[in-house]
C-alpha positions as CSV (number, residue, x, y, z in Angstrom):
1,M,124.3,107.4,94.9
2,K,121.8,109.3,97.1
3,G,121.4,109.0,100.8
4,T,121.6,105.5,102.3
5,H,118.6,105.9,104.8
6,L,116.2,103.0,104.4
7,G,112.6,103.7,105.2
8,E,110.2,101.0,106.4
9,F,108.3,100.7,103.2
10,E,111.6,100.6,101.2
11,E,112.9,97.8,103.4
12,I,109.7,95.8,102.8
13,V,110.0,96.4,99.0
14,L,113.6,95.2,99.0
15,L,112.7,92.1,100.9
16,V,109.9,91.3,98.5
17,I,112.1,91.9,95.5
18,A,114.7,89.5,97.0
19,A,112.0,86.9,97.6
20,L,110.5,87.2,94.0
21,Q,113.8,87.1,92.3
22,Q,113.3,86.9,88.5
23,E,109.6,87.6,88.9
24,A,110.2,91.0,90.6
25,Y,108.3,93.4,88.4
26,G,105.9,96.2,89.3
27,L,102.6,94.3,89.5
28,A,104.1,91.1,91.1
29,I,105.7,93.3,93.8
30,K,102.5,95.1,94.5
31,K,100.6,91.9,94.8
32,E,103.1,90.3,97.1
33,L,103.4,93.5,99.2
34,E,99.6,93.5,99.6
35,E,99.6,89.7,100.5
36,Q,102.3,89.9,103.0
37,T,101.4,93.2,104.8
38,G,97.6,93.2,104.5
39,R,97.8,96.8,103.2
40,T,96.4,98.2,100.0
41,I,99.4,99.4,97.9
42,T,99.2,101.5,94.8
43,I,101.3,100.6,91.9
44,S,102.7,104.2,91.9
45,A,103.9,103.7,95.3
46,V,105.8,100.6,94.3
47,H,107.2,102.4,91.3
48,A,108.3,105.4,93.4
49,A,109.9,103.2,96.0
50,C,111.8,101.2,93.3
51,N,113.0,104.4,91.7
52,R,114.3,105.7,95.1
53,L,115.9,102.3,95.8
54,E,117.6,102.5,92.3
55,D,118.8,106.0,92.9
56,K,120.3,104.9,96.2
57,G,122.1,102.0,94.6
58,F,120.1,99.3,96.3
59,L,118.2,98.0,93.2
60,S,119.2,97.4,89.6
61,A,116.7,96.8,86.8
62,E,116.5,95.5,83.4
63,F,113.7,95.1,80.9
64,G,112.3,91.8,79.9
65,E,111.1,90.6,76.6
66,R,108.2,92.3,74.8
67,S,104.9,90.6,75.3
68,A,101.9,90.7,72.9
69,R,99.8,90.2,76.0
70,R,101.1,93.4,77.4
71,G,100.5,95.3,74.2
72,G,104.2,95.0,73.2
73,K,105.4,96.6,76.4
74,R,108.3,95.0,78.4
75,K,108.3,94.4,82.1
76,K,111.0,96.1,84.3
77,I,112.5,93.5,86.4
78,Y,114.3,94.5,89.5
79,A,117.1,92.8,91.5
80,V,118.7,93.6,94.8
81,T,122.3,94.9,94.4
82,M,125.2,94.0,96.7
83,S,124.7,97.5,98.4
84,G,121.0,96.5,98.8
85,Q,121.8,93.2,100.4
86,Q,124.3,95.0,102.8
87,V,121.7,97.6,103.8
88,L,119.2,94.8,104.5
89,Q,121.8,92.9,106.6
90,N,122.4,96.0,108.5
91,A,118.7,96.6,109.1
92,Y,118.3,93.0,110.3
93,E,121.2,93.3,112.7
94,L,120.0,96.5,114.1
95,R,116.5,95.1,114.7
96,Q,117.9,92.0,116.3
97,K,120.1,94.1,118.6
98,L,117.2,96.2,119.6
99,W,115.0,93.2,120.3
100,D,117.8,91.6,122.3
101,N,117.9,94.7,124.5
102,I,114.2,94.2,125.6
103,A,114.2,92.5,129.0
104,P,112.2,89.2,129.2
105,G,108.8,89.9,130.5
106,S,108.7,93.5,129.4
107,F,105.7,92.7,127.2
108,Q,102.4,91.2,128.0
109,I,102.5,89.4,124.7
110,D,103.5,85.7,124.5
111,W,106.3,85.7,121.8
112,S,106.7,82.0,121.7
113,F,105.3,81.0,118.3
């Protein structure tokens, strides 16, 4: 397993894959990322991030069934591994700890949603 540092984009990709579950394949991940972030995302950026996350042990992947609609190609479906779940939990806890350290009234923004 490579380094365990999790970049912002990788974290978002992991969260999207966790949310999509059985529908977590390249194009669906791309569409959900764009919808959730408001960013334009290339499919190659999704594939590169997924490959890095697989190398780090945070994702696993298996191929789905062949589809005539896809010219006989199979979708590569991703799943978050236990290590991926742990790294997401760690990121969540770190962010929460950092937010908790900000004194009330430090920002001019009304955070009560």
